[in-house]
FIDO-197979 format. One record per residue (C-alpha): residue number from 1; chain; x, y, z. Coordinates in steps of 0.1 Angstrom, whole numbers, plus 2048, in hexadecimal, padded with zeros to 3 digits. Layout:
{NUM A {X Y Z}}
...
end
This chain:
{1 A {41F AB5 4F0}}
{2 A {439 AD0 4EC}}
{3 A {45F AC6 4EA}}
{4 A {473 AD1 50A}}
{5 A {493 AE3 503}}
{6 A {4AD AE1 51D}}
{7 A {4BF B00 50E}}
{8 A {4A5 B19 51B}}
{9 A {4B4 B3C 51C}}
{10 A {4D6 B30 514}}
{11 A {4EC B49 500}}
{12 A {4F1 B42 4DC}}
{13 A {514 B34 4D3}}
{14 A {527 B3E 4B3}}
{15 A {525 B1C 4A5}}
{16 A {4FF B1A 4AB}}
{17 A {4FB B3E 49A}}
{18 A {50F B32 47D}}
{19 A {4F9 B14 47A}}
{20 A {4DA B28 47B}}
{21 A {4E6 B3F 45E}}
{22 A {4EF B1F 44A}}
{23 A {4CC B0F 450}}
{24 A {4B9 B2E 44A}}
{25 A {4CD B38 429}}
{26 A {4C5 B12 41D}}
{27 A {49F B1A 423}}
{28 A {499 B02 43C}}
{29 A {478 B06 450}}
{30 A {478 B16 474}}
{31 A {46D AF5 483}}
{32 A {48A AE2 476}}
{33 A {4A3 AFC 47E}}
{34 A {496 AFE 4A1}}
{35 A {49B AD6 4A4}}
{36 A {4BD AD7 496}}
{37 A {4C9 AF0 4AE}}
{38 A {4B3 AE3 4CB}}
{39 A {4A6 B05 4D1}}
{40 A {482 B0E 4D3}}
{41 A {471 B1D 4B1}}
{42 A {46D B3E 4C4}}
{43 A {492 B3F 4CF}}
{44 A {49D B38 4AA}}
{45 A {485 B51 49C}}
{46 A {490 B6D 4B5}}
{47 A {4B5 B66 4AD}}
{48 A {4AE B66 488}}
{49 A {49C B86 48B}}
{50 A {4BA B97 49D}}
{51 A {4D2 B8C 482}}
{52 A {4BA B94 465}}
{53 A {4B4 B73 458}}
{54 A {496 B68 446}}
{55 A {489 B44 451}}
{56 A {470 B31 43A}}
{57 A {44D B2F 44B}}
{58 A {447 B0A 440}}
{59 A {443 AF0 459}}
end
């Protein structure tokens, strides 16, 4: 069963964006980044794309 995320459609805060950039640059996989940010994988993927970040495809 998929995890529920209470933050659905919530705007990204500056500290979350900074954490996303940090984790992505460390090479952390998408699933782990999503869990660390309590965001859906799709949300994280979309934000990373907006910011021009590459995220590891490993799970």
